[in-house]
C-alpha positions in Angstrom: 176.2 109.0 14.2 175.1 112.5 13.2 174.1 115.6 15.4 170.4 116.9 14.9 167.4 117.9 17.1 165.3 114.9 15.8 167.2 111.4 16.4 166.6 108.0 14.9 167.1 106.3 18.4 167.6 102.4 18.2 167.1 100.6 21.6 168.4 97.1 22.1 167.4 94.9 25.0 166.6 91.4 26.4 164.5 92.7 28.9 161.7 94.4 28.1 157.8 95.0 29.0 155.7 92.7 30.0 158.5 91.4 32.1 159.0 93.3 34.8 162.2 94.3 36.4 164.8 97.3 37.0 166.2 97.5 33.4 162.8 96.5 31.8 161.2 99.6 33.4 164.8 101.7 32.7 164.3 100.9 28.5 160.5 101.6 28.8 160.7 104.8 30.4 163.7 106.4 28.2 161.8 105.2 25.1 158.6 107.2 26.5 160.4 110.0 26.9 162.7 109.9 24.0 159.7 109.5 21.9 158.2 112.5 23.9 161.0 114.9 23.4 160.2 114.1 19.8 163.0 111.8 19.0 162.3 108.7 16.6 162.8 105.4 18.5 162.7 101.7 17.7 162.7 99.2 20.8 164.0 95.7 20.0 163.3 93.2 22.3 162.2 89.5 23.0 158.9 88.1 23.1 159.2 86.0 26.2 157.0 83.4 24.4 153.8 85.3 23.4 152.6 87.7 21.1 152.8 91.1 22.7 151.1 92.8 19.7 148.3 94.6 21.5 150.0 96.2 24.0 152.9 96.7 21.7 150.8 99.1 19.5 149.7 101.2 22.4 152.9 103.0 22.7 154.3 105.7 20.9 157.6 104.1 19.4 158.2 101.6 17.5 158.6 97.5 18.8 160.5 94.9 17.1 160.4 91.4 19.3 162.6 88.5 18.5 161.8 85.2 19.7 163.6 84.4 23.2 162.8 84.5 26.6 164.8 86.0 29.3 168.3 85.9 28.7 170.7 82.5 29.2 174.5 81.7 27.7 173.0 79.6 25.3 171.1 82.2 23.6 173.8 84.7 22.6 173.8 83.6 19.1 170.3 84.4 18.7 171.5 88.4 20.3 174.6 88.4 17.8 172.4 87.3 15.1 170.3 90.0 15.6 172.6 92.5 15.7 174.2 91.4 12.5 170.9 92.4 11.2 171.4 96.3 11.9 172.2 98.8 9.3 174.2 101.7 10.9 172.7 104.1 8.3 169.4 103.4 9.8 170.3 105.3 13.4 171.8 108.2 14.5 172.5 106.2 17.9 172.5 102.4 18.5 171.8 101.8 22.6 172.6 99.0 23.9 170.8 99.4 26.7 171.8 96.0 28.9 174.7 93.1 29.4 173.8 90.7 26.5 173.7 93.3 23.5 176.7 95.0 24.7 178.7 91.8 24.4 176.8 90.8 21.3 177.7 94.5 19.4 181.2 94.1 21.0 181.8 90.7 19.1 180.8 91.5 15.7 183.0 94.8 15.7 186.0 92.5 13.4 183.3 91.6 10.8 180.9 94.5 11.3 181.6 98.6 11.8 178.7 99.1 14.4 178.7 102.1 16.5 176.9 102.3 19.4 176.4 103.8 23.1 175.9 101.2 26.4 174.2 101.7 29.6 175.8 100.4 32.5 173.4 99.5 35.1 176.0 98.4 38.2 176.1 94.6 38.8 176.4 93.7 35.3 179.8 95.5 35.0 181.0 92.6 37.3 179.6 90.3 34.4 181.6 91.9 31.4 184.8 90.8 32.8 184.1 87.7 34.4 181.4 85.9 32.2 181.5 82.7 30.7 180.8 83.8 27.3 183.4 86.8 27.4 186.2 85.3 28.9 185.6 82.2 26.4 186.2 84.8 23.3 188.4 86.4 25.0 186.5 89.3 25.3 186.5 90.9 28.8 187.2 94.3 27.5 183.8 94.4 25.8 183.2 98.6 26.6 186.1 99.7 24.6 184.2 99.8 21.4 181.3 102.3 23.1 181.1 105.4 21.4 180.4 106.6 25.1 178.9 105.4 28.0 176.1 105.4 30.5 176.1 105.3 33.6 172.7 105.1 36.5 174.9 107.0 39.4 177.7 108.3 40.2 178.4 105.3 42.0 178.2 103.0 38.6 180.7 105.5 36.7 183.0 104.8 39.1 182.5 101.1 39.4 182.8 101.1 35.9 186.4 102.5 35.9 187.5 100.8 38.7 186.6 97.4 36.8 187.9 98.2 32.9 190.8 100.6 33.9 190.6 101.2 29.7 187.3 103.8 30.0 188.2 106.9 29.5 186.7 109.9 31.4 185.3 111.7 28.3 183.6 108.7 27.2 181.9 108.1 30.7 178.6 110.1 31.5 176.2 110.1 34.5 172.7 109.8 33.9 170.5 109.9 37.2 167.5 107.8 36.3 163.7 109.2 36.6 160.1 108.7 38.5 157.4 108.0 36.8 154.8 110.9 37.0 152.7 108.3 37.8 153.8 107.4 41.2 153.2 110.7 42.6 149.5 110.7 41.5 147.2 109.8 44.7 145.4 106.3 44.4 141.3 106.5 45.0 140.4 105.4 48.3 144.0 103.9 48.9 142.9 102.3 52.2 141.3 99.5 50.3 144.5 98.4 50.0 144.5 97.5 53.6 140.9 95.5 53.6 142.5 93.6 50.7 145.5 92.3 51.9 143.7 92.1 55.7 146.7 94.4 56.7 145.3 96.0 60.4 144.9 99.8 60.0 145.6 100.2 63.1 149.1 99.8 62.8 152.0 101.7 61.2 153.2 99.9 58.1 157.1 98.8 57.8 157.3 97.9 53.9 159.6 96.8 51.8 158.5 96.0 48.0 161.9 94.2 46.3 162.5 91.1 44.7 163.1 88.7 47.6 167.0 87.8 48.1 169.8 88.0 50.7 171.2 91.2 48.9 168.1 93.2 50.0 167.9 92.7 53.4 164.5 90.8 54.6 166.8 89.1 56.9 168.2 92.0 59.1 164.9 93.5 59.1 163.5 90.6 60.8 166.1 90.3 63.3 165.9 93.9 64.0 161.9 93.8 64.7 162.6 90.8 67.2 164.5 93.2 69.6 162.0 95.4 70.0 159.6 95.6 73.4 156.5 93.9 73.2 155.0 97.3 73.1 157.2 99.0 70.2 156.1 95.2 68.1 152.4 95.9 68.7 152.6 99.1 66.9 154.1 97.8 63.6 153.3 95.3 61.3 156.1 94.5 58.6 154.8 94.0 54.8 156.8 92.4 52.3 155.8 92.8 48.8 157.8 90.8 45.8 158.7 87.5 44.4 161.2 85.0 45.9 162.9 82.6 43.7 164.8 80.9 46.8 162.5 79.0 48.6 165.0 77.9 51.3 165.4 81.6 51.5 162.2 82.3 51.9 161.3 79.4 54.3 164.4 80.8 56.9 162.3 84.4 56.7 159.4 82.3 57.5 161.0 81.2 60.3 162.4 84.7 61.4 158.7 86.2 60.9 157.1 83.4 62.6 160.3 83.6 66.0 160.6 88.0 66.0 157.1 88.6 68.1 156.0 90.8 65.3 153.7 91.1 63.0 155.0 90.1 59.2 153.1 89.8 56.3 154.1 88.1 53.2 151.9 89.4 49.9 154.2 88.2 47.3 153.8 89.7 44.0 151.2 92.4 43.9 149.7 95.1 41.5 151.7 98.2 40.6 148.2 100.3 41.6 148.3 98.4 45.0 152.0 99.1 45.8 151.4 102.8 45.1 148.5 102.3 47.4 150.3 101.0 50.5 153.0 103.8 49.5 150.4 106.6 50.4 149.5 104.4 54.0 152.4 103.0 54.6 154.9 104.6 57.7 158.3 103.7 56.5 160.0 102.0 53.5 162.7 99.9 54.3 165.1 98.2 52.0 168.5 97.3 53.7 171.1 96.2 51.1 173.2 93.8 52.0 177.3 93.7 50.8 177.8 91.6 48.1 181.0 90.7 46.4 179.7 90.5 42.8 176.1 92.3 43.0 175.5 96.0 43.9 172.5 98.0 43.9 173.5 100.5 41.4 171.0 103.2 42.1 167.6 102.2 44.2 165.0 103.5 41.8 162.5 101.7 43.8 163.0 104.4 47.2 162.3 107.5 44.9 159.2 105.8 44.3 157.7 105.7 47.5 159.4 109.0 48.3 156.8 109.8 45.2 153.9 109.5 47.7 156.0 110.9 51.0 157.0 108.2 52.4 160.3 107.8 54.2 163.3 105.1 53.7 165.4 103.6 55.7 168.6 102.4 53.9 172.4 101.1 54.2 174.6 103.0 52.0 175.4 100.3 49.5 176.5 101.3 45.9 174.1 104.3 44.4 171.8 104.3 47.6 173.0 107.5 48.6 172.2 109.0 45.9 168.6 108.6 46.1 168.2 108.5 50.0 169.9 111.7 52.1 170.9 110.9 55.3 168.5 112.8 58.1 166.9 114.4 55.2 164.7 112.1 53.5 165.5 109.0 55.7 167.8 107.6 57.5 171.2 105.3 56.0 172.1 103.2 58.8 175.9 102.6 58.9 176.3 99.7 61.0 175.2 96.3 59.2 173.7 94.8 62.4 170.2 94.3 63.5 170.9 96.5 66.9 171.3 99.4 64.8 168.5 98.9 62.5 166.0 98.1 66.2 167.4 101.8 67.5 166.4 103.3 63.9 163.0 101.8 64.3 162.9 102.9 68.3 164.1 107.0 67.2 161.3 106.9 64.6 158.6 105.4 66.8 159.4 108.3 69.6 160.0 111.0 67.3 156.8 111.1 64.6 157.0 114.3 63.7 160.8 113.3 62.6 159.3 110.9 59.8 156.6 113.3 58.9 159.8 115.9 57.9 161.4 113.4 56.0 158.4 112.1 54.1 158.2 115.8 52.6 161.5 116.2 51.8 161.6 112.9 50.2 158.5 114.3 48.2 160.3 117.0 47.0 163.4 115.3 46.5 161.7 112.7 44.2 160.5 115.3 41.8 163.7 116.4 40.3 164.4 112.8 39.3 163.1 113.0 35.7 162.7 110.4 32.8 162.9 113.4 30.7 166.2 114.7 31.7 167.7 111.2 31.6 166.6 110.8 27.7 167.8 113.8 27.3 171.6 113.8 29.1 171.8 110.1 27.5 170.9 111.2 24.0 172.8 114.5 23.7 175.9 113.7 21.7 
Protein backbone atom coordinates (compact mmCIF):
# COMPACT_ATOMS: atom_id res chain seq x y z
CA UNK A 1 0.00 0.00 0.00
CA UNK A 2 1.37 3.40 -0.97
CA UNK A 3 1.54 6.37 1.36
CA UNK A 4 0.28 9.45 -0.43
CA UNK A 5 -1.84 12.50 0.31
CA UNK A 6 -4.68 11.39 -1.98
CA UNK A 7 -5.52 7.73 -1.56
CA UNK A 8 -7.64 5.33 -3.56
CA UNK A 9 -9.82 3.71 -0.90
CA UNK A 10 -12.08 0.67 -1.30
CA UNK A 11 -14.64 0.11 1.46
CA UNK A 12 -16.19 -3.36 1.60
CA UNK A 13 -19.38 -3.87 3.60
CA UNK A 14 -22.45 -6.06 3.80
CA UNK A 15 -24.36 -3.28 5.57
CA UNK A 16 -24.93 0.01 3.78
CA UNK A 17 -27.64 2.48 2.88
CA UNK A 18 -30.56 2.19 2.41
CA UNK A 19 -30.27 -0.37 5.22
CA UNK A 20 -30.36 1.42 8.57
CA UNK A 21 -27.98 0.27 11.27
CA UNK A 22 -24.78 1.15 13.09
CA UNK A 23 -22.37 -0.38 10.58
CA UNK A 24 -24.28 1.06 7.62
CA UNK A 25 -24.05 4.51 9.22
CA UNK A 26 -20.34 4.03 9.91
CA UNK A 27 -19.57 3.07 6.32
CA UNK A 28 -21.59 5.90 4.78
CA UNK A 29 -20.15 8.51 7.12
CA UNK A 30 -16.51 7.48 6.77
CA UNK A 31 -16.89 7.28 2.98
CA UNK A 32 -18.37 10.79 2.96
CA UNK A 33 -15.65 12.16 5.25
CA UNK A 34 -12.81 10.51 3.33
CA UNK A 35 -14.20 11.93 0.08
CA UNK A 36 -14.36 15.39 1.64
CA UNK A 37 -10.68 15.02 2.55
CA UNK A 38 -9.92 14.53 -1.14
CA UNK A 39 -9.56 10.75 -1.28
CA UNK A 40 -11.04 8.72 -4.13
CA UNK A 41 -13.49 6.33 -2.46
CA UNK A 42 -15.37 3.31 -3.78
CA UNK A 43 -17.89 1.39 -1.68
CA UNK A 44 -18.88 -2.21 -2.45
CA UNK A 45 -22.22 -3.13 -0.87
CA UNK A 46 -25.37 -5.26 -1.44
CA UNK A 47 -28.27 -3.96 -3.49
CA UNK A 48 -30.89 -5.43 -1.10
CA UNK A 49 -32.91 -6.54 -4.11
CA UNK A 50 -33.64 -3.06 -5.44
CA UNK A 51 -32.32 -0.42 -7.82
CA UNK A 52 -30.34 2.08 -5.73
CA UNK A 53 -28.76 3.93 -8.66
CA UNK A 54 -30.68 7.19 -8.25
CA UNK A 55 -29.71 7.68 -4.61
CA UNK A 56 -26.19 6.31 -5.13
CA UNK A 57 -25.52 8.84 -7.89
CA UNK A 58 -25.97 11.74 -5.44
CA UNK A 59 -23.00 10.72 -3.30
CA UNK A 60 -19.44 12.06 -3.78
CA UNK A 61 -18.00 8.54 -4.00
CA UNK A 62 -18.60 5.52 -6.18
CA UNK A 63 -20.89 2.71 -5.05
CA UNK A 64 -20.68 -0.70 -6.66
CA UNK A 65 -23.60 -2.94 -5.75
CA UNK A 66 -23.70 -6.72 -5.81
CA UNK A 67 -26.83 -8.85 -5.75
CA UNK A 68 -27.52 -9.79 -2.11
CA UNK A 69 -29.49 -8.88 0.98
CA UNK A 70 -28.49 -8.81 4.63
CA UNK A 71 -25.69 -11.22 5.44
CA UNK A 72 -26.39 -14.84 6.28
CA UNK A 73 -24.03 -17.80 6.24
CA UNK A 74 -25.22 -19.05 2.84
CA UNK A 75 -24.01 -15.77 1.30
CA UNK A 76 -20.34 -16.25 2.24
CA UNK A 77 -19.44 -17.79 -1.18
CA UNK A 78 -20.94 -14.67 -2.80
CA UNK A 79 -18.82 -12.42 -0.57
CA UNK A 80 -15.68 -14.43 -1.34
CA UNK A 81 -16.44 -14.20 -5.06
CA UNK A 82 -16.74 -10.42 -4.75
CA UNK A 83 -13.40 -10.21 -2.93
CA UNK A 84 -11.74 -12.43 -5.54
CA UNK A 85 -12.40 -9.80 -8.22
CA UNK A 86 -10.35 -7.15 -6.42
CA UNK A 87 -7.11 -6.05 -8.05
CA UNK A 88 -4.91 -4.80 -5.18
CA UNK A 89 -3.07 -2.51 -7.60
CA UNK A 90 -6.25 -0.49 -8.11
CA UNK A 91 -6.34 0.74 -4.50
CA UNK A 92 -4.03 2.14 -1.85
CA UNK A 93 -6.27 1.01 1.01
CA UNK A 94 -8.75 -1.88 0.99
CA UNK A 95 -10.98 -1.50 4.02
CA UNK A 96 -13.03 -4.47 5.25
CA UNK A 97 -15.53 -2.50 7.29
CA UNK A 98 -17.53 -5.39 8.70
CA UNK A 99 -17.35 -9.06 9.64
CA UNK A 100 -18.21 -10.90 6.42
CA UNK A 101 -15.62 -9.14 4.28
CA UNK A 102 -12.91 -9.55 6.93
CA UNK A 103 -13.59 -13.30 6.90
CA UNK A 104 -13.67 -13.44 3.09
CA UNK A 105 -10.36 -11.59 2.76
CA UNK A 106 -8.81 -13.90 5.33
CA UNK A 107 -9.99 -17.00 3.48
CA UNK A 108 -8.61 -16.00 0.07
CA UNK A 109 -5.11 -15.12 1.31
CA UNK A 110 -3.62 -18.57 0.50
CA UNK A 111 -4.78 -18.15 -3.09
CA UNK A 112 -4.55 -14.40 -3.65
CA UNK A 113 -2.67 -11.86 -1.57
CA UNK A 114 -4.93 -8.88 -0.97
CA UNK A 115 -3.63 -6.42 1.66
CA UNK A 116 -6.41 -4.92 3.77
CA UNK A 117 -7.34 -3.13 6.97
CA UNK A 118 -10.24 -4.27 9.17
CA UNK A 119 -12.68 -2.45 11.43
CA UNK A 120 -14.04 -4.17 14.54
CA UNK A 121 -17.21 -2.80 16.11
CA UNK A 122 -17.75 -4.87 19.26
CA UNK A 123 -19.97 -7.94 19.10
CA UNK A 124 -18.37 -9.01 15.81
CA UNK A 125 -15.14 -9.77 17.69
CA UNK A 126 -16.77 -12.85 19.22
CA UNK A 127 -18.03 -13.96 15.80
CA UNK A 128 -14.55 -14.20 14.30
CA UNK A 129 -13.77 -17.04 16.70
CA UNK A 130 -17.18 -18.67 17.13
CA UNK A 131 -19.05 -18.53 13.81
CA UNK A 132 -19.84 -21.74 11.96
CA UNK A 133 -17.93 -20.52 8.90
CA UNK A 134 -14.67 -19.73 10.69
CA UNK A 135 -14.78 -22.87 12.86
CA UNK A 136 -15.60 -25.15 9.91
CA UNK A 137 -12.73 -23.71 7.87
CA UNK A 138 -10.39 -23.51 10.88
CA UNK A 139 -10.06 -19.80 10.32
CA UNK A 140 -10.70 -18.42 13.81
CA UNK A 141 -7.51 -16.31 13.63
CA UNK A 142 -9.38 -14.17 11.13
CA UNK A 143 -7.71 -10.84 11.89
CA UNK A 144 -4.10 -11.97 11.56
CA UNK A 145 -3.80 -11.01 7.88
CA UNK A 146 -4.99 -7.42 8.36
CA UNK A 147 -2.30 -4.77 7.88
CA UNK A 148 -3.83 -3.03 10.86
CA UNK A 149 -7.09 -3.17 12.80
CA UNK A 150 -9.35 -0.21 13.55
CA UNK A 151 -11.42 -0.29 16.76
CA UNK A 152 -14.28 2.13 17.44
CA UNK A 153 -13.42 2.55 21.15
CA UNK A 154 -10.77 1.73 23.72
CA UNK A 155 -13.12 -0.93 25.06
CA UNK A 156 -13.44 -2.57 21.63
CA UNK A 157 -9.66 -2.52 21.18
CA UNK A 158 -9.15 -4.21 24.54
CA UNK A 159 -11.82 -6.79 23.72
CA UNK A 160 -10.14 -7.55 20.39
CA UNK A 161 -6.83 -8.11 22.17
CA UNK A 162 -8.36 -10.35 24.83
CA UNK A 163 -10.25 -12.50 22.32
CA UNK A 164 -7.44 -12.58 19.74
CA UNK A 165 -4.10 -12.53 21.62
CA UNK A 166 -2.12 -12.76 18.37
CA UNK A 167 -2.99 -9.11 17.62
CA UNK A 168 0.03 -6.85 18.20
CA UNK A 169 -0.38 -3.48 19.90
CA UNK A 170 1.20 -1.69 16.95
CA UNK A 171 -1.38 -3.23 14.60
CA UNK A 172 -4.37 -1.87 16.54
CA UNK A 173 -5.62 1.72 16.44
CA UNK A 174 -8.61 3.37 18.12
CA UNK A 175 -10.68 5.77 16.02
CA UNK A 176 -13.71 7.07 17.88
CA UNK A 177 -16.77 7.60 15.71
CA UNK A 178 -18.18 10.97 14.75
CA UNK A 179 -21.50 12.78 14.93
CA UNK A 180 -22.93 14.02 11.65
CA UNK A 181 -23.34 17.81 11.62
CA UNK A 182 -27.01 17.32 10.76
CA UNK A 183 -27.73 16.14 14.31
CA UNK A 184 -26.57 19.52 15.68
CA UNK A 185 -28.90 21.53 13.45
CA UNK A 186 -32.17 22.76 14.89
CA UNK A 187 -35.40 21.56 13.31
CA UNK A 188 -38.07 24.08 12.48
CA UNK A 189 -41.09 23.78 14.76
CA UNK A 190 -39.78 20.80 16.76
CA UNK A 191 -42.94 20.71 18.88
CA UNK A 192 -44.81 19.57 15.77
CA UNK A 193 -43.55 16.10 16.61
CA UNK A 194 -45.65 16.15 19.77
CA UNK A 195 -48.80 16.80 17.79
CA UNK A 196 -47.88 14.24 15.14
CA UNK A 197 -47.50 11.41 17.65
CA UNK A 198 -50.05 12.74 20.18
CA UNK A 199 -47.47 13.21 22.94
CA UNK A 200 -48.58 15.30 25.93
CA UNK A 201 -46.66 18.60 25.81
CA UNK A 202 -47.15 19.13 29.56
CA UNK A 203 -45.08 16.10 30.55
CA UNK A 204 -41.33 15.52 30.55
CA UNK A 205 -40.30 13.18 27.75
CA UNK A 206 -38.06 10.31 28.77
CA UNK A 207 -36.79 8.94 25.46
CA UNK A 208 -35.20 5.73 24.21
CA UNK A 209 -34.20 5.45 20.55
CA UNK A 210 -32.76 2.05 19.67
CA UNK A 211 -33.58 -1.32 18.27
CA UNK A 212 -35.89 -2.98 20.79
CA UNK A 213 -34.11 -6.01 22.18
CA UNK A 214 -33.27 -7.33 25.62
CA UNK A 215 -29.81 -5.72 25.68
CA UNK A 216 -31.09 -2.15 25.45
CA UNK A 217 -32.67 -1.83 28.88
CA UNK A 218 -36.33 -1.07 28.09
CA UNK A 219 -37.48 -3.69 30.59
CA UNK A 220 -35.45 -2.20 33.44
CA UNK A 221 -36.71 1.30 32.72
CA UNK A 222 -40.35 0.16 32.75
CA UNK A 223 -39.73 -1.65 36.04
CA UNK A 224 -38.15 1.53 37.42
CA UNK A 225 -41.11 3.68 36.38
CA UNK A 226 -43.39 1.36 38.34
CA UNK A 227 -41.45 2.28 41.51
CA UNK A 228 -42.05 6.03 41.21
CA UNK A 229 -44.74 7.81 43.19
CA UNK A 230 -48.03 8.71 41.52
CA UNK A 231 -46.97 12.37 41.44
CA UNK A 232 -43.64 11.49 39.80
CA UNK A 233 -45.29 9.24 37.22
CA UNK A 234 -47.65 12.03 36.24
CA UNK A 235 -44.68 14.19 35.26
CA UNK A 236 -43.21 11.73 32.73
CA UNK A 237 -44.08 10.20 29.37
CA UNK A 238 -41.74 7.38 28.39
CA UNK A 239 -41.41 7.41 24.58
CA UNK A 240 -39.89 4.32 22.95
CA UNK A 241 -38.67 4.62 19.35
CA UNK A 242 -37.42 1.62 17.38
CA UNK A 243 -38.34 -1.61 15.67
CA UNK A 244 -38.60 -4.97 17.43
CA UNK A 245 -38.09 -8.36 15.79
CA UNK A 246 -38.84 -10.35 18.95
CA UNK A 247 -42.63 -10.36 19.29
CA UNK A 248 -42.57 -12.14 22.66
CA UNK A 249 -40.23 -9.54 24.15
CA UNK A 250 -42.33 -6.71 22.71
CA UNK A 251 -45.43 -8.27 24.26
CA UNK A 252 -43.63 -8.42 27.62
CA UNK A 253 -42.74 -4.74 27.35
CA UNK A 254 -46.34 -3.80 26.54
CA UNK A 255 -47.51 -5.74 29.60
CA UNK A 256 -44.95 -3.95 31.79
CA UNK A 257 -46.02 -0.63 30.29
CA UNK A 258 -49.68 -1.33 31.01
CA UNK A 259 -48.96 -2.23 34.63
CA UNK A 260 -46.30 0.36 35.57
CA UNK A 261 -48.77 3.21 36.09
CA UNK A 262 -46.82 5.68 33.94
CA UNK A 263 -47.59 6.98 30.46
CA UNK A 264 -45.66 4.86 27.93
CA UNK A 265 -45.75 5.21 24.13
CA UNK A 266 -44.31 2.84 21.51
CA UNK A 267 -43.77 4.75 18.26
CA UNK A 268 -41.98 2.04 16.27
CA UNK A 269 -39.54 3.15 13.59
CA UNK A 270 -39.88 6.83 12.67
CA UNK A 271 -38.06 9.21 10.27
CA UNK A 272 -34.70 10.64 11.36
CA UNK A 273 -36.13 14.16 11.21
CA UNK A 274 -38.72 13.19 13.82
CA UNK A 275 -36.03 11.60 15.98
CA UNK A 276 -34.06 14.85 15.91
CA UNK A 277 -37.18 16.80 16.87
CA UNK A 278 -37.74 14.44 19.79
CA UNK A 279 -34.15 15.01 20.92
CA UNK A 280 -34.88 18.76 20.90
CA UNK A 281 -37.99 18.54 23.03
CA UNK A 282 -37.13 15.60 25.30
CA UNK A 283 -36.11 15.85 28.94
CA UNK A 284 -33.76 12.87 29.15
CA UNK A 285 -32.36 10.12 26.94
CA UNK A 286 -32.08 6.57 28.30
CA UNK A 287 -30.47 3.41 27.00
CA UNK A 288 -29.55 1.07 29.83
CA UNK A 289 -27.35 -1.56 28.21
CA UNK A 290 -27.64 -5.02 29.75
CA UNK A 291 -24.89 -7.62 30.08
CA UNK A 292 -24.80 -10.35 27.43
CA UNK A 293 -22.01 -12.96 27.24
CA UNK A 294 -21.61 -12.64 23.46
CA UNK A 295 -22.97 -9.18 22.63
CA UNK A 296 -21.57 -5.80 23.62
CA UNK A 297 -22.16 -2.09 23.11
CA UNK A 298 -18.91 -1.24 21.33
CA UNK A 299 -19.40 2.52 21.22
CA UNK A 300 -22.90 3.99 21.59
CA UNK A 301 -23.19 6.66 18.89
CA UNK A 302 -26.85 7.31 19.68
CA UNK A 303 -25.92 8.93 23.02
CA UNK A 304 -23.86 11.50 21.13
CA UNK A 305 -26.60 12.13 18.56
CA UNK A 306 -28.93 12.91 21.46
CA UNK A 307 -26.22 15.06 23.07
CA UNK A 308 -25.95 17.08 19.85
CA UNK A 309 -29.37 18.50 20.79
CA UNK A 310 -28.29 19.18 24.40
CA UNK A 311 -30.06 16.06 25.64
CA UNK A 312 -28.33 14.38 28.60
CA UNK A 313 -28.34 10.61 29.03
CA UNK A 314 -28.68 7.96 31.67
CA UNK A 315 -26.88 4.76 30.79
CA UNK A 316 -25.13 1.68 32.12
CA UNK A 317 -21.31 1.63 32.20
CA UNK A 318 -21.17 -1.29 29.76
CA UNK A 319 -18.80 -1.77 26.84
CA UNK A 320 -17.70 1.49 25.25
CA UNK A 321 -20.53 3.56 26.74
CA UNK A 322 -18.33 5.26 29.42
CA UNK A 323 -16.29 6.71 26.54
CA UNK A 324 -19.32 8.65 25.25
CA UNK A 325 -21.40 9.31 28.39
CA UNK A 326 -19.34 11.05 31.07
CA UNK A 327 -20.71 10.35 34.54
CA UNK A 328 -21.97 13.39 36.42
CA UNK A 329 -21.07 15.65 33.49
CA UNK A 330 -23.11 14.68 30.40
CA UNK A 331 -25.50 12.45 32.34
CA UNK A 332 -25.40 9.53 34.75
CA UNK A 333 -23.84 6.09 34.46
CA UNK A 334 -25.85 3.82 36.74
CA UNK A 335 -23.52 1.18 38.18
CA UNK A 336 -26.20 -0.89 39.90
CA UNK A 337 -28.23 -2.94 37.43
CA UNK A 338 -31.53 -2.73 39.29
CA UNK A 339 -34.85 -0.95 38.72
CA UNK A 340 -34.43 0.62 42.16
CA UNK A 341 -31.19 2.36 41.13
CA UNK A 342 -32.81 3.68 37.96
CA UNK A 343 -35.86 4.94 39.86
CA UNK A 344 -33.59 6.73 42.34
CA UNK A 345 -31.77 8.43 39.44
CA UNK A 346 -35.04 9.57 37.86
CA UNK A 347 -36.21 10.97 41.20
CA UNK A 348 -32.95 12.87 41.62
CA UNK A 349 -33.25 14.45 38.17
CA UNK A 350 -36.92 15.31 38.66
CA UNK A 351 -36.00 17.11 41.87
CA UNK A 352 -33.00 18.91 40.34
CA UNK A 353 -33.93 20.44 36.97
CA UNK A 354 -30.82 22.65 37.06
CA UNK A 355 -28.71 19.49 37.03
CA UNK A 356 -30.46 18.25 33.88
CA UNK A 357 -29.86 21.62 32.23
CA UNK A 358 -26.16 21.58 33.15
CA UNK A 359 -25.76 18.01 31.92
CA UNK A 360 -27.39 18.97 28.63
CA UNK A 361 -25.07 21.93 28.11
CA UNK A 362 -22.01 19.77 28.81
CA UNK A 363 -23.34 16.99 26.58
CA UNK A 364 -23.55 19.37 23.61
CA UNK A 365 -19.96 20.56 24.07
CA UNK A 366 -18.76 16.97 24.49
CA UNK A 367 -20.52 15.80 21.31
CA UNK A 368 -18.83 18.56 19.28
CA UNK A 369 -15.51 16.79 19.81
CA UNK A 370 -16.56 13.71 17.84
CA UNK A 371 -16.21 14.25 14.09
CA UNK A 372 -16.22 11.91 11.12
CA UNK A 373 -13.37 13.92 9.62
CA UNK A 374 -11.15 12.98 12.57
CA UNK A 375 -12.33 9.36 12.32
CA UNK A 376 -11.47 9.18 8.61
CA UNK A 377 -8.09 10.87 9.07
CA UNK A 378 -7.12 8.42 11.81
CA UNK A 379 -8.44 5.37 9.95
CA UNK A 380 -6.59 6.11 6.71
CA UNK A 381 -3.48 7.82 8.09
CA UNK A 382 -1.03 4.94 7.63
